[in-house]
C-alpha positions as CSV (number, residue, x, y, z in Angstrom):
1,M,32.4,-7.0,5.5
2,S,32.3,-6.7,1.8
3,S,30.1,-8.7,-0.4
4,A,32.6,-10.8,-1.8
5,V,34.0,-11.8,1.6
6,S,30.5,-12.5,2.9
7,D,29.6,-14.6,0.1
8,E,32.7,-16.6,0.4
9,A,32.0,-17.0,4.3
10,E,28.5,-18.6,3.3
11,G,30.3,-21.2,1.4
12,G,29.8,-22.5,-2.2
13,Q,32.0,-21.0,-4.9
14,T,33.2,-17.5,-5.7
15,R,35.4,-18.2,-8.7
16,A,34.5,-20.5,-11.8
17,S,36.2,-24.1,-11.5
18,T,38.1,-25.8,-14.7
19,L,35.2,-28.4,-14.3
20,E,32.6,-25.9,-15.3
21,L,34.7,-24.4,-18.2
22,F,35.0,-28.3,-19.4
23,F,31.3,-28.1,-19.3
24,D,30.9,-25.3,-21.4
25,L,32.4,-27.4,-24.3
26,V,29.1,-28.9,-24.7
27,F,27.5,-25.1,-25.0
28,V,30.2,-24.4,-27.8
29,F,28.9,-27.5,-29.5
30,A,25.3,-26.8,-29.2
31,L,26.0,-23.2,-30.5
32,T,27.6,-24.5,-33.5
33,Q,25.0,-26.8,-34.1
34,L,22.2,-24.0,-33.9
35,T,24.5,-21.8,-36.1
36,H,24.6,-24.4,-38.8
37,A,20.7,-25.1,-38.4
38,F,20.0,-21.7,-39.1
39,G,22.6,-21.1,-42.0
40,A,21.5,-24.1,-43.6
41,H,18.0,-22.6,-44.4
42,P,18.1,-19.0,-43.2
43,G,14.6,-17.4,-43.0
44,W,11.8,-16.7,-40.3
45,P,10.7,-20.5,-40.0
46,A,14.6,-21.3,-39.2
47,L,14.9,-18.4,-36.8
48,G,11.6,-19.4,-34.9
49,R,12.9,-23.0,-34.7
50,V,16.3,-21.9,-33.4
51,A,15.1,-19.5,-31.1
52,L,12.7,-22.0,-29.5
53,V,15.3,-24.8,-29.2
54,F,17.8,-22.3,-27.7
55,A,15.3,-20.9,-25.2
56,I,14.3,-24.3,-24.0
57,M,18.0,-25.0,-23.6
58,W,19.3,-22.0,-22.1
59,W,16.8,-22.0,-19.3
60,M,18.4,-25.3,-17.9
61,Y,22.0,-24.4,-18.8
62,S,21.5,-21.1,-16.9
63,G,20.2,-23.1,-14.1
64,Y,23.4,-25.2,-14.0
65,V,25.3,-21.8,-13.4
66,W,22.8,-21.2,-10.5
67,L,23.6,-24.7,-9.4
68,T,27.4,-24.6,-9.4
69,N,27.1,-21.1,-7.5
70,E,25.9,-23.1,-4.6
71,V,27.1,-26.5,-5.0
72,A,30.6,-26.5,-5.8
73,P,32.0,-29.8,-7.7
74,N,34.3,-30.6,-4.7
75,S,33.5,-34.4,-4.4
76,T,33.5,-37.5,-6.8
77,V,29.9,-37.8,-6.3
78,R,29.0,-34.1,-7.5
79,R,31.6,-34.1,-10.3
80,T,30.1,-37.5,-11.5
81,A,26.6,-36.0,-11.3
82,L,27.9,-32.7,-13.3
83,M,29.3,-35.2,-15.9
84,L,26.0,-36.7,-16.3
85,G,24.3,-33.5,-16.6
86,M,26.9,-32.9,-19.5
87,F,26.0,-35.9,-21.1
88,G,22.5,-34.9,-21.0
89,F,23.2,-31.3,-22.7
90,F,25.4,-33.3,-25.3
91,V,22.5,-35.4,-26.2
92,I,20.5,-32.3,-26.7
93,A,23.1,-30.6,-28.9
94,L,23.3,-33.7,-31.1
95,A,19.7,-33.8,-31.6
96,I,19.2,-30.3,-32.4
97,P,19.6,-30.5,-36.3
98,G,16.8,-33.1,-36.3
99,A,14.8,-31.7,-33.2
100,F,11.6,-31.0,-35.2
101,A,11.9,-34.2,-37.2
102,G,13.2,-37.7,-36.0
103,S,15.3,-36.5,-33.3
104,G,12.6,-35.0,-31.1
105,I,12.6,-37.9,-28.6
106,A,16.4,-37.7,-28.1
107,F,16.0,-34.0,-27.4
108,G,13.3,-34.7,-24.9
109,L,15.2,-37.6,-23.2
110,G,18.4,-35.6,-22.9
111,Y,16.6,-32.8,-21.5
112,L,14.7,-34.5,-18.8
113,L,18.2,-36.2,-17.9
114,V,19.4,-32.6,-17.4
115,N,16.5,-31.5,-15.4
116,V,16.7,-34.5,-13.0
117,V,20.4,-34.1,-12.2
118,H,19.8,-30.4,-11.6
119,S,17.0,-31.0,-9.0
120,A,18.8,-33.8,-7.5
121,L,22.1,-31.9,-6.9
122,F,20.4,-28.8,-5.6
123,W,18.2,-30.7,-3.4
124,V,20.8,-33.2,-1.9
125,N,23.9,-31.1,-1.8
126,G,22.6,-27.5,-1.7
127,G,22.4,-25.5,1.8
128,T,19.1,-25.3,4.0
129,Q,18.1,-22.1,2.2
130,A,18.9,-23.0,-1.3
131,S,17.6,-26.7,-1.1
132,A,14.2,-25.1,-0.1
133,A,14.2,-22.8,-2.9
134,A,15.3,-25.6,-5.3
135,L,12.3,-27.8,-4.1
136,R,9.9,-24.7,-5.0
137,I,11.0,-24.9,-8.8
138,V,11.2,-28.4,-9.1
139,P,7.5,-28.8,-10.0
140,P,7.4,-26.2,-12.9
141,N,10.9,-27.6,-14.1
142,A,9.1,-31.1,-14.2
143,V,6.1,-30.0,-15.9
144,S,8.3,-28.0,-18.7
145,A,10.8,-31.3,-18.8
146,I,7.8,-33.6,-19.3
147,L,6.2,-31.1,-21.8
148,V,9.6,-31.1,-23.9
149,L,9.4,-35.0,-23.8
150,V,6.1,-35.3,-25.0
151,G,6.7,-32.7,-27.7
152,G,9.4,-35.0,-28.9
153,C,7.3,-37.9,-29.1
154,V,4.6,-36.2,-31.5
155,H,5.2,-34.5,-34.7
156,G,4.2,-31.5,-36.6
157,W,2.3,-28.5,-34.9
158,P,1.6,-30.5,-31.6
159,R,5.5,-30.5,-31.0
160,Y,5.7,-27.0,-31.5
161,G,2.7,-26.3,-29.2
162,C,4.4,-28.6,-26.4
163,W,7.7,-26.7,-26.7
164,I,6.1,-23.4,-26.6
165,V,4.0,-24.0,-23.7
166,A,7.0,-25.6,-21.9
167,L,9.0,-22.2,-22.5
168,V,5.9,-20.2,-21.4
169,V,6.3,-22.2,-17.9
170,Q,10.1,-21.6,-17.8
171,I,9.6,-18.0,-18.1
172,A,6.7,-17.9,-15.6
173,T,8.9,-19.9,-13.2
174,P,10.8,-16.9,-11.6
175,Y,7.1,-15.3,-11.0
176,L,5.4,-18.4,-9.6
177,S,8.5,-19.0,-6.9
178,D,10.4,-16.1,-5.5
179,P,14.1,-16.7,-6.6
180,G,15.1,-14.3,-3.6
181,G,15.6,-17.9,-1.7
182,F,18.9,-18.6,-3.6
183,V,22.2,-17.5,-2.1
184,I,23.8,-15.7,-5.1
185,R,27.8,-15.2,-4.9
186,T,28.0,-12.5,-7.2
187,A,31.8,-13.0,-8.1
188,H,31.2,-16.5,-9.4
189,F,27.6,-15.8,-10.8
190,C,28.8,-13.0,-13.2
191,E,31.9,-14.5,-14.2
192,R,30.1,-17.8,-15.2
193,H,27.5,-16.0,-17.3
194,G,30.2,-13.9,-18.6
195,L,32.3,-17.1,-19.6
196,V,29.1,-18.5,-21.4
197,L,28.9,-15.3,-23.5
198,L,32.6,-15.5,-24.1
199,V,32.3,-19.0,-25.2
200,A,29.5,-18.0,-27.7
201,L,31.5,-15.1,-29.1
202,G,34.5,-17.7,-29.6
203,E,32.1,-19.9,-31.4
204,S,31.4,-17.0,-33.8
205,V,35.3,-17.0,-34.6
206,V,35.2,-20.6,-35.0
207,A,32.3,-19.9,-37.5
208,V,34.5,-17.7,-39.5
209,G,37.1,-20.4,-39.9
210,A,34.6,-23.1,-40.7
211,S,33.1,-20.8,-43.5
212,L,35.9,-21.0,-45.4
213,H,35.8,-23.0,-48.4
214,A,38.3,-21.6,-50.8
215,D,41.5,-23.8,-51.8
216,T,43.4,-20.3,-52.2
217,V,43.6,-17.9,-49.6
218,T,43.4,-14.6,-51.4
219,V,44.0,-10.9,-50.2
220,P,40.0,-10.2,-50.4
221,L,39.5,-13.3,-48.5
222,V,41.7,-12.2,-46.0
223,A,40.2,-8.9,-45.8
224,M,36.8,-10.2,-45.2
225,V,38.0,-12.6,-42.6
226,G,39.7,-9.6,-40.7
227,L,36.5,-7.8,-40.8
228,G,34.5,-10.9,-39.4
229,L,36.9,-11.1,-36.6
230,T,36.7,-7.4,-35.7
231,L,33.0,-7.6,-35.6
232,S,33.3,-10.5,-33.0
233,Y,35.7,-8.2,-31.1
234,V,33.3,-5.4,-31.3
235,L,30.6,-7.5,-29.4
236,W,33.5,-8.7,-27.0
237,W,34.3,-5.0,-26.1
238,A,30.7,-4.0,-26.1
239,Y,30.0,-6.0,-22.9
240,F,33.4,-6.8,-21.3
241,G,34.9,-3.5,-21.8
242,L,32.9,-1.9,-19.0
243,D,29.5,-3.7,-18.6
244,D,30.9,-6.9,-17.4
245,E,32.3,-5.4,-14.2
246,R,29.5,-2.7,-13.9
247,G,26.9,-5.9,-13.9
248,E,28.8,-7.5,-11.1
249,H,29.2,-4.4,-9.0
250,A,25.5,-3.5,-9.5
251,L,24.3,-7.1,-8.4
252,A,26.5,-7.2,-5.3
253,A,25.4,-3.8,-4.2
254,L,21.9,-5.5,-3.6
255,A,21.3,-7.0,-0.3
256,G,21.5,-10.9,-0.6
257,P,17.7,-11.7,-0.7
258,R,17.1,-8.9,-3.3
259,R,19.6,-10.4,-5.7
260,G,17.5,-13.1,-7.0
261,R,15.0,-11.3,-9.3
262,P,17.6,-9.0,-10.9
263,A,19.7,-12.0,-11.5
264,V,17.1,-13.8,-13.4
265,L,16.1,-10.9,-15.5
266,A,19.7,-9.5,-16.3
267,Y,21.6,-12.9,-16.7
268,G,18.9,-15.1,-17.6
269,Y,16.3,-13.2,-19.8
270,A,18.6,-10.4,-21.1
271,L,21.3,-12.6,-21.8
272,Y,19.1,-15.0,-24.1
273,P,18.8,-12.2,-26.9
274,M,22.4,-11.5,-26.5
275,L,23.3,-15.2,-27.3
276,L,20.8,-15.6,-29.8
277,G,22.2,-12.5,-31.6
278,V,25.7,-14.2,-31.6
279,I,24.3,-17.2,-33.2
280,L,22.9,-15.2,-36.0
281,T,25.8,-13.1,-36.3
282,A,28.0,-16.1,-36.7
283,A,25.6,-17.4,-39.4
284,G,25.6,-14.1,-41.2
285,I,29.5,-13.7,-40.9
286,G,29.4,-17.1,-42.8
287,T,27.2,-15.7,-45.6
288,V,29.4,-12.6,-46.1
289,L,32.6,-14.8,-46.5
290,A,30.4,-17.0,-49.2
291,H,29.0,-14.0,-51.2
292,G,31.9,-11.8,-50.9
293,N,31.7,-9.2,-53.5
294,S,28.2,-9.9,-54.3
295,P,24.8,-9.0,-53.0
296,V,23.4,-11.3,-50.3
297,P,19.5,-12.4,-50.1
298,V,17.7,-10.6,-47.6
299,A,17.3,-13.3,-45.0
300,Q,20.9,-13.6,-45.0
301,A,21.4,-9.9,-44.7
302,L,18.7,-9.5,-41.8
303,A,20.6,-12.4,-39.8
304,L,24.1,-10.3,-40.0
305,S,22.5,-7.0,-39.0
306,G,19.5,-8.3,-37.3
307,G,21.8,-10.7,-34.9
308,V,24.0,-7.8,-33.9
309,A,20.9,-5.7,-33.3
310,L,19.6,-8.5,-30.9
311,Y,22.8,-8.3,-29.0
312,F,22.6,-4.7,-28.4
313,F,19.0,-4.8,-27.5
314,G,19.9,-7.4,-25.1
315,Q,22.5,-5.1,-23.4
316,S,20.3,-2.3,-23.3
317,C,17.8,-4.6,-21.2
318,F,20.9,-5.9,-19.1
319,R,21.6,-2.5,-18.4
320,L,18.1,-1.3,-17.6
321,V,17.5,-4.3,-15.0
322,L,20.7,-3.6,-13.3
323,G,20.5,0.2,-13.1
324,I,23.6,0.7,-15.3
325,P,23.6,4.1,-17.1
326,R,22.7,4.7,-20.7
327,A,20.8,1.7,-21.5
328,W,19.2,3.8,-24.2
329,I,22.1,4.2,-26.1
330,R,22.5,0.5,-26.7
331,L,18.8,0.4,-27.9
332,V,20.0,3.1,-30.4
333,V,22.8,1.3,-31.6
334,A,20.7,-1.8,-32.0
335,L,18.3,0.0,-34.2
336,A,21.3,1.7,-36.0
337,V,22.9,-1.5,-37.1
338,L,19.7,-3.0,-38.0
339,A,19.3,-0.2,-40.5
340,T,22.6,-1.5,-42.2
341,A,20.8,-4.6,-43.7
342,P,20.0,-2.8,-46.9
343,I,23.2,-2.4,-47.9
344,G,24.2,-6.0,-48.2
345,V,21.1,-6.7,-50.4
346,A,21.5,-3.7,-52.5
347,W,25.3,-3.5,-52.9
348,V,27.9,-6.1,-51.7
349,A,28.0,-8.5,-48.6
350,W,31.3,-7.0,-47.5
351,G,29.7,-3.5,-47.9
352,Q,27.1,-4.4,-45.0
353,L,29.9,-5.8,-42.8
354,V,32.0,-2.5,-43.0
355,A,28.8,-0.6,-42.2
356,L,28.1,-2.6,-39.4
357,L,31.8,-2.0,-38.0
358,V,31.7,1.6,-38.4
359,V,28.2,2.3,-37.0
360,G,28.1,-0.4,-34.4
361,Y,31.9,0.4,-33.0
362,G,31.6,4.0,-33.4
363,L,28.5,4.4,-31.3
364,V,30.0,1.9,-28.6
365,I,33.2,4.0,-28.5
366,A,31.0,7.2,-28.1
367,D,29.1,5.6,-25.2
368,D,32.3,4.3,-23.4
369,N,33.8,8.0,-23.5
370,L,30.6,9.2,-21.8
371,G,31.1,6.7,-19.3
372,I,34.8,7.1,-18.6
373,R,34.1,11.0,-18.2
374,A,31.4,10.0,-15.8
375,G,34.2,7.9,-13.8
376,D,33.5,4.6,-15.1
377,H,36.4,2.1,-15.0
378,S,37.3,-1.6,-15.6
379,A,40.3,-4.0,-15.9
380,Y,40.5,-2.6,-19.5
381,V,39.9,1.1,-19.0
């Protein structure tokens, strides 16, 4: 019996539902909030805040993918609970701009609600094996939720400290409790995480339009918009061209109990720098459109090239975890695109964007050609 058929026989979901896609609308809003938060005051402090807030949020958002992989939203009670979790994420997204100021309590309460709904749904509606596995992660999840709430109630460095400790607890959770107890239906699991990444890339396209403040649409402006959209396409192709399907096949090839740890590392940890990279890239594209034919400050130039580099670094980790060939090439791509940042500082913004496209897409195409010669294929190749 094939992996997909056996997964279906075990129950749960094998394909994403429309309710989950509706749920992802909140994720779009959260990414928009994070992009604006960084774009308003680009620099290392803003990057640290955005990275911390997004990491805390991403842990539970990815947790909901694990949840719906086991607990299909096929009853009124389950759908209502998911909508309650969606409300919690919406509160988190609303609080993002002021998370380190006056909105910390709202952020903490939203996160606590998301955590409680997740634990309750898993415990009550999951299968015997999944419920037992979920109960093992309830204590560390509860500790992190309490730390986030306490952090929201205090100010200054204590808030940073509480949230950093909460993040450390989250990172350590898969090592404190074996994730092998969860049943991972690879078709749904990989599709859902792919859709989250697709939603993030879509937000970068929205950022291109949202960054336009000119009353007159000129030829140079249209050209720069085209460059920005092309960069979003390059990031989409870099993952969905081949790696999306290769990742699903690699995970499906593992025996059920052995999928847990690679699933956490590849679709949890490795996807985080990719998504963070998309956020920074979206902010960087906005900077290019704003500066156009003039140089950009160092922070904005690093946001654009560094965001793309983070994306490829995460993809290198994704390949490494799942045993997909040529993980090192994606690391080379990351270093190469990062090296284009000085162009925007020393010359003009659009020149940096062109260099990013030429270097990044050129190396991705070269990598794809190696894969095709080795027999790789996908729905697009």
